[in-house]
C-alpha positions in Angstrom: -92.2 129.9 98.6 -90.5 128.3 102.2 -88.7 125.9 99.9 -87.5 129.1 97.5 -86.1 130.8 100.1 -84.2 128.4 101.7 -83.1 127.9 97.7 -81.9 131.1 97.3 -80.3 131.2 100.5 -77.4 128.5 99.9 -75.6 130.6 97.8 -72.7 128.8 95.6 -69.3 128.6 97.2 -66.4 130.5 95.9 -64.3 127.1 95.5 -67.1 126.5 92.8 -66.8 129.7 91.0 -63.1 129.5 91.0 -63.1 125.9 89.5 -65.2 126.9 86.6 -62.6 129.9 86.0 -60.0 127.6 86.3 -61.9 125.6 83.6 -62.4 128.2 81.4 -58.8 129.3 81.3 -57.9 125.5 80.6 -60.1 125.9 77.8 -59.4 128.9 75.9 -55.6 127.9 76.5 -56.6 124.4 74.2 -58.3 126.2 72.0 -55.6 128.6 71.7 -52.9 126.1 71.3 -55.7 124.2 68.2 -55.6 128.0 66.4 -52.1 127.7 66.5 -51.7 124.4 65.2 -54.2 125.5 62.0 -52.6 128.2 61.0 -49.1 126.4 61.1 -50.6 123.6 59.1 -52.6 126.1 56.3 -48.8 127.8 56.0 -47.2 124.8 55.5 -50.2 123.9 52.9 -49.7 127.2 51.4 -45.8 126.8 50.9 -46.6 123.2 49.3 -49.1 125.1 46.9 -46.8 127.6 45.8 -43.8 125.4 45.5 -46.1 123.3 43.4 -47.0 126.4 41.3 -43.8 127.1 40.7 -43.1 123.5 39.3 -45.8 123.7 37.0 -45.0 127.1 35.7 -41.4 125.8 34.8 -43.1 122.8 33.0 -44.7 125.4 31.2 -41.7 127.1 29.9 -39.9 124.0 29.4 -42.9 122.6 27.2 -42.6 126.0 25.4 -39.1 125.9 25.1 -38.9 122.3 23.9 -41.8 122.8 20.8 -40.3 125.9 19.8 -36.9 124.7 19.6 -37.9 121.5 17.5 -40.2 123.2 15.0 -38.5 123.9 11.5 -39.0 127.4 10.5 -39.9 126.4 6.8 -42.7 124.4 7.8 -46.2 125.7 8.8 -47.7 122.4 8.8 -45.3 121.1 11.7 -45.6 124.6 13.0 -49.0 124.2 13.4 -49.1 120.5 14.8 -47.2 121.8 17.2 -48.7 125.0 18.4 -51.5 122.5 19.0 -49.2 119.7 21.0 -48.9 123.1 23.0 -52.0 124.1 23.6 -53.5 120.2 24.4 -50.2 120.1 26.9 -51.1 123.7 28.5 -55.0 122.7 28.8 -54.4 119.3 30.6 -51.7 121.3 33.2 -54.2 124.1 34.0 -57.3 121.4 34.7 -54.6 119.3 36.6 -54.0 122.1 38.4 -58.0 122.9 38.8 -58.3 119.3 40.0 -55.7 119.4 42.4 -57.2 122.8 44.1 -60.5 121.7 44.0 -62.0 121.1 47.9 -62.1 117.5 48.7 
């Protein structure tokens, strides 16, 4: 019991509290900096993703235009084949886009 009283009597010094609070402040500042960096990285990735989607939409439009411009109006067989090619290209682009967006 005497040892317990002696332990209880020796309270931690004020400097140890100040040191601990300083550590907590430094750690919270580091975490705030890390969060800011992560948010900036996320925004950059979103911009890259949006620009890739825009390019993909332009490629879709270009493929549509080229396929339909090259179709002769009188030939239905060629039109059917071109439509199949167009569908295949659009499917391939969507698969590519899905693979690109899949988490690694």
